[in-house]
C-alpha positions in Angstrom: 74.3 -41.4 55.0 76.5 -38.3 55.3 76.7 -35.5 52.8 80.3 -36.2 51.5 79.7 -39.9 51.3 76.4 -39.3 49.3 78.1 -36.7 47.0 81.3 -38.9 46.3 79.0 -41.9 45.9 76.9 -40.2 43.2 80.2 -39.2 41.3 81.4 -42.8 41.3 78.6 -44.9 40.1 74.9 -45.8 40.3 75.1 -48.5 43.2 74.7 -45.9 45.8 71.4 -44.8 44.6 70.1 -48.1 46.1 70.8 -46.6 49.5 70.0 -43.0 48.6 66.5 -43.8 47.7 65.8 -44.7 51.3 67.1 -41.3 52.7 64.7 -39.1 54.6 63.0 -36.1 52.8 64.7 -33.9 55.2 68.3 -35.1 54.8 67.8 -35.0 51.0 66.7 -31.4 51.2 69.6 -30.6 53.6 72.3 -32.2 51.2 70.8 -30.3 48.4 71.1 -27.1 50.2 74.8 -27.8 51.4 75.9 -28.5 47.8 74.1 -25.5 46.4 76.0 -23.3 49.1 79.3 -25.0 48.3 78.9 -24.5 44.7 77.9 -20.9 45.3 80.9 -20.1 47.5 83.1 -21.7 44.7 81.7 -19.6 41.9 81.9 -16.4 44.2 85.6 -17.2 44.9 86.3 -18.0 41.2 84.7 -14.6 40.1 86.7 -12.7 42.7 90.1 -14.0 41.3 89.0 -13.9 37.7 87.9 -10.3 38.1 91.2 -9.4 39.7 93.1 -11.0 36.7 91.0 -9.5 33.9 90.4 -6.1 35.4 94.0 -4.9 35.8 93.7 -2.6 32.9 90.4 -1.3 34.3 92.0 -0.5 37.5 94.8 1.3 35.7 92.2 3.2 33.7 90.4 4.2 36.7 93.5 5.6 38.3 94.3 7.6 35.2 90.7 9.2 34.9 89.7 9.5 38.5 93.0 9.6 40.3 94.6 7.3 43.0 92.1 7.9 45.7 88.3 8.6 46.3 87.5 10.9 49.2 84.5 11.1 51.6 83.6 14.7 52.4 80.8 17.1 52.9 80.3 16.9 49.1 79.8 13.1 49.3 82.1 10.5 47.8 84.2 12.2 45.2 87.3 11.3 43.2 90.7 12.8 43.6 90.9 14.1 40.0 88.4 16.7 38.7 85.6 15.9 41.1 83.4 18.6 39.5 83.3 17.0 36.1 80.9 14.2 35.3 82.3 11.6 33.2 82.3 7.8 32.3 84.6 4.7 32.1 84.4 1.7 29.9 84.7 -1.6 31.7 85.4 -5.3 30.6 82.3 -7.5 29.8 80.7 -4.5 28.2 80.3 -2.6 31.4 80.1 1.1 32.0 80.8 3.2 35.2 79.0 6.6 35.1 80.3 9.3 37.6 77.9 12.1 38.7 79.6 15.2 40.0 78.2 17.3 42.9 77.5 20.0 40.2 75.0 17.7 38.6 74.5 14.9 36.1 75.2 14.9 32.2 72.4 16.4 30.1 71.4 13.0 28.7 72.3 9.3 28.5 71.7 8.2 25.0 70.3 4.7 24.4 73.2 3.7 22.2 75.4 4.3 25.2 73.3 2.2 27.7 71.2 -0.4 25.7 73.8 -3.1 25.0 75.6 -2.9 28.2 75.8 -6.1 30.5 76.2 -4.0 33.7 76.1 -0.3 34.7 77.4 1.3 37.8 76.2 4.8 38.7 78.5 6.7 41.0 76.5 9.5 42.6 78.2 11.6 45.5 75.6 10.3 47.9 74.9 6.8 46.7 75.9 4.0 44.3 73.4 2.2 42.0 74.4 -1.2 40.4 72.4 -2.3 37.3 72.8 -5.8 35.9 71.2 -7.2 32.7 69.8 -10.7 32.5 68.8 -11.4 29.0 66.1 -8.8 28.2 65.5 -7.5 31.9 67.5 -5.6 34.4 68.0 -5.9 38.1 68.5 -2.5 39.8 70.2 -2.1 43.3 70.9 1.1 45.0 73.2 1.5 48.0 71.9 4.3 50.1 74.0 6.7 51.9 73.1 5.6 55.4 75.0 2.5 54.7 72.4 0.2 56.2 69.7 0.0 53.5 69.2 -1.2 49.9 66.7 -0.2 47.2 66.1 -3.2 45.1 63.9 -3.0 42.1 62.0 -6.4 41.8 60.6 -7.8 39.7 63.2 -7.2 36.9 62.8 -4.0 34.8 62.6 -3.5 31.2 65.1 -1.3 29.5 62.9 1.8 29.6 62.0 1.3 33.2 65.8 0.9 34.0 66.7 4.0 32.2 64.1 6.0 34.1 65.5 4.9 37.4 69.0 5.6 36.2 68.2 9.1 35.2 66.0 9.7 38.3 69.0 8.6 40.6 71.6 10.5 38.7 69.4 13.8 39.0 68.4 13.0 42.7 69.2 15.7 45.3 72.4 15.1 47.1 72.1 13.5 50.6 75.3 13.0 52.5 74.7 10.7 55.5 77.5 8.2 54.9 78.4 5.8 57.6 81.5 4.0 56.9 84.2 2.3 59.1 86.9 4.5 60.5 89.4 2.8 58.2 87.9 4.8 55.4 87.6 8.2 57.0 90.4 9.5 54.9 89.1 7.9 51.8 90.1 4.8 49.9 92.9 4.1 47.5 92.2 2.7 44.1 93.5 -0.7 44.9 91.1 -0.7 48.2 88.2 0.4 46.0 88.6 -2.3 43.4 89.1 -4.9 46.0 85.7 -3.8 47.5 84.1 -3.9 44.1 85.4 -7.4 43.4 84.1 -8.6 46.9 80.7 -7.2 46.3 80.6 -8.6 42.9 81.7 -12.0 44.2 79.0 -12.0 47.0 76.3 -11.1 44.4 77.4 -13.8 42.1 77.3 -16.4 45.0 73.9 -15.4 46.1 72.6 -15.4 42.6 73.8 -18.8 41.8 72.7 -20.3 45.1 69.2 -19.4 44.4 69.2 -20.4 40.9 70.8 -23.8 41.7 68.7 -24.6 44.8 65.3 -23.7 43.3 66.0 -24.9 39.8 66.8 -28.4 41.1 63.8 -28.5 43.4 61.5 -27.4 40.5 62.9 -29.8 37.9 63.2 -32.8 40.3 59.5 -32.3 41.6 58.4 -32.1 37.9 60.2 -35.3 36.9 59.2 -37.2 39.8 55.4 -36.1 39.2 55.5 -37.0 35.4 57.2 -40.2 36.2 54.5 -41.3 38.5 51.9 -40.1 36.1 53.0 -42.1 33.3 54.9 -45.0 34.7 53.6 -48.6 34.1 54.0 -52.1 35.2 57.0 -52.7 37.5 57.8 -49.0 37.5 54.9 -48.6 39.8 57.0 -49.8 42.6 59.0 -46.6 42.5 57.0 -44.0 44.5 57.1 -40.3 44.0 59.3 -39.9 47.0 61.8 -42.4 45.7 62.0 -40.8 42.3 62.3 -37.3 43.8 65.2 -38.4 46.0 67.0 -40.2 43.2 66.4 -37.2 40.7 67.9 -34.8 43.4 71.0 -36.9 44.0 71.5 -37.5 40.3 71.8 -33.7 40.1 74.8 -33.5 42.4 77.8 -34.4 40.1 76.3 -32.3 37.4 76.1 -29.4 39.7 79.6 -29.6 40.6 80.8 -29.8 37.0 78.7 -27.0 35.6 79.7 -24.7 38.5 83.2 -24.5 36.8 81.7 -22.6 33.9 80.6 -19.4 35.8 83.4 -19.8 38.4 86.0 -19.7 35.8 84.1 -17.6 33.4 84.5 -20.2 30.7 82.7 -20.2 27.2 79.1 -21.5 27.9 78.8 -19.8 31.3 75.7 -18.0 30.1 74.1 -21.4 29.3 74.5 -22.7 32.8 70.9 -24.0 33.2 70.8 -25.5 29.7 74.1 -27.4 30.4 72.8 -28.6 33.8 69.6 -29.8 32.5 71.2 -31.7 29.7 73.8 -33.4 31.8 71.2 -34.0 34.5 68.7 -35.8 32.2 71.5 -38.0 30.7 72.7 -39.1 34.0 69.2 -39.5 35.5 68.0 -41.9 32.6 71.2 -43.8 33.2 70.5 -44.1 36.9 66.7 -44.9 36.5 67.6 -47.7 34.0 70.1 -49.3 36.4 67.7 -49.1 39.3 65.1 -50.8 37.2 67.6 -53.6 36.3 68.4 -53.9 40.1 64.9 -54.3 40.8 64.4 -56.9 38.2 67.3 -58.8 39.5 66.0 -58.8 43.0 62.7 -60.0 41.7 64.2 -62.9 39.9 66.2 -64.0 43.0 63.0 -63.9 45.1 61.0 -66.0 42.6 62.9 -69.3 43.2 62.7 -68.8 47.0 58.9 -68.4 46.7 58.6 -71.6 44.6 60.4 -73.7 47.4 
C-alpha cells in the first residue's frame, strides 16, 4: 500500500488497519521516515514565515543599531555603524544578539543578562556562535570562518558550561579566513542578513523536529508493542509484536500531522509538542486496538458455523 493511501486511510477511520497490519517492516519504517520528513519541512517553512512576520521590528532595530549593511573586510564581518564598539540587541522570544568588535569583547557578561534567554547569537568578527536553550540545557553551535566546518557542543551543556564557551569564543583571537559566495563580496544588506538568519533558523527547526518525531515514534511504538506482548492474554495473543508495532506506528500518523501545526505556526502549546503527541497517540491507539479486537472476534464467529458444518 502506498504512503499517501496509508496516511489518508489512517486519518479516515480504523478499517484500513486490517490491511496495514500486514505491511512489511521495511515499508512501515519508510512511511514513518517520509511523514517525519514532510512534517519537519512543514514546520521549517512555518517557522520561516512566522519569523518574518514577527521579527519586522527586530530587523528595523538592527538597522538602527548596526546600520543597513554588514561588511566583509580584513577585520572580519563588521557592521556599517560603529564597528569598533561592542554592543547587544534584544530579540523576540527572549533572545539576545551580542556583537564583539575587533577591539575586543565586553569586560563581562552578567548572569542576569544571559540566564533566562531562550537563544543567544554571538557575532564575532571572525565567527558566529548560536546558543539555543532546551529546558535546563543548552546547544552550542559555532560557524567557523573557513565556511566549511561547525563546532557543535554535544551533549547538551549546563548554563555554566555554556557561559564559559560563550566567554571563550568572545575573547578568542581574531582569525579572518572567510570563504563566502561572490554575491557577498561587498557585504550584505540588512534584509539579506535577516533572510539568511530566517533560513538557517528554519533549517535548524526542520532537522530538530525530524529527529524528534522519527526517533520518538520509534521508541514509543517499540515500547508499546513490547509491553502489549508481555501482558496480553487470551485472544490478544493472536496479535504478534510485529503486528502491534506496525499498527502503533500507523496510528501515530494523523497525530503527527495535527501536532506539527503547533510548532509550525508557533501556537500556544508548541513547547508541549511531545506531551500533546503522546496523549493524542494513546487515545487513538486504544481506539484502533479495540476495533481490531472486535474485528477479530467477528471473524472468529463467522468461522465457527463453517467449522460445525
